[in-house]
Steps between C-alpha positions, in 0.01 A plus 500: 500500500557336837208640698502190721838610642377858536198378698720286727724804568232757575297262712808426717530705822815690589504841665821697519750327725295177508552366148525139606153438360623537139874427503478126432279552193734759354809291568338204316412716202850658480667158508258387221625777272870412546603710800728401783317645798623623833350713782639768724425605858250762376301217339581605143507215249784531249488295184808502276529398131854539369570654159805527273643821645544628851249786484222468760139594443293497816123454468303604803133408557381535857307207652347679796153644507337771708327371811496538875662373820293429813588757760235439771254226597228632734294302759208466264720349228512796260835567338671831437780517247798693356506550122782344297501721197280780381120462516216722387260456798200521268588164353480315831130528586335154533800302364577142592849429628718211611691506827801273475572353842757240608222242536260569205382754253185680624243674285385840631315816393600864511265696720447859603246693707159476320380810323172485697670590829748758373467853629460789254861595559623140443304476175692806363842340558644250257586153636857430597669165492510508881120517508470144379529174690486131409218282618575124501156395624648316796482545876768728638668224700534286186645787298757575772613137490532496120625849401828661599617858455711496185278257306458615137161589344432480127194563283280199415449532125548269203596582143220519240508565131303812404442539127856542349635569849585319823423638846621414847676613811883504489540565124743757649741344471458130424475626144872592517595155626282333235651722227853402610421128493306510174771702319767256615288215373498671158868593486718232336838670457646799687847658528462649847481334840135535607427547868125452543418631847166461680545781749351555845368805692452723194168633628661630820803673344664298214718328761556157353614627163757720658652206694493276193660761272785547742574130477445461127667833400327505160593697182133540416200492741153458356206522735192311389189655657156639442410860430190716524236473230267785586310478172165500679199739525582825662866507396635724231720346222803688633460317833462147371870407547432191290197339340386138535549303181735750340809287563789462740631819659863617480568723793675837449483601864308472825536628858791271579710483184571643156569226248828495312417678170696258285324205662165668434592556131614137470175367637295735282697402189455128571128547549470675162723246326306202638159672453424476874234740620643743750444835674730737676447552873563793732370432852485816714515319834597152622788282375631156437796287601699694240519780759681259734733356239613843380618587856750219515756600240544768238613227254148356467250622238143461626158500339155347538265301283149558634167329456200744499270438798159635590387540863848471651529389868153354511351155489386551137824593335449448131738432205450443128614173342648682202716709728626186672604345168664818383704526821625142476597549132688826571691363798593180314618700195719720721659206682573316170654811334685698765869488576429668841770766439533847349270691732752740650363848474695727270486683170391181318165515678 
């Protein structure tokens, strides 16, 4: 398993709309697995590997991560910011961050008003994202020279192996990009034209995938993403969504799309036939790039292969190595076996 590539991907920095920090790495890897690569004005990278027939299968793994954009620099040098993607404010206390300026990358810390000086009323209120600021440890005049409104902010965290797992920031969704590349490395023969798309701006509204799908016009759209693994203390079994180590997840539905039922059956049948560990996923809220692809044309069947993830949208997002392997094996098996046709809804479903 190529954890070296995964480490390089998750430790890259690319908030929504500012994906330039990772694009060169992904382009290099897509070329290495036999893709002809182009980019569009949204910043999507589109790698193409031609097959024997004209059916198109679009894989979509988004390369952006949740982060922030500098919105204000005060006279003392403290930064205020606008979120790029959804954050649980509880995860931000005492975190280290990077501010990516035109001149250099600056290390900073997330700060908030100390608990020792909070009023009784303030102590009763949960922290909001807007209560935080970034402290760069520099004089205000220096910060104002270095930092501009619009500069991106990312979390400062490296990937570590943790038992049978790996943990880092940005597993959501560098995992999907990694899965796409590793499956293409494994696939030797395929009938369909494969469009491997590293999409942009997913975390702020699945925007890149929608633009790419309009250009590609695929017959099948497969989002490659993470999903919730809430198999932790305090959660009932019915609320787990998925479990870490129980295999790749085949999505039935989420808040943005309902997977084509024939595509779901095909993926489940392949997993059973190849003895790949899998679990079925229903996510009550949230969605993937499949929700964007399905809006483009009624002729496209969509689905999602998900990797279970604990502690989503935090700096300690955690995945299981067995689930990574199972996801690669299932995607590779599908790409090798599919004709990319026959998904039109009707009595045969």
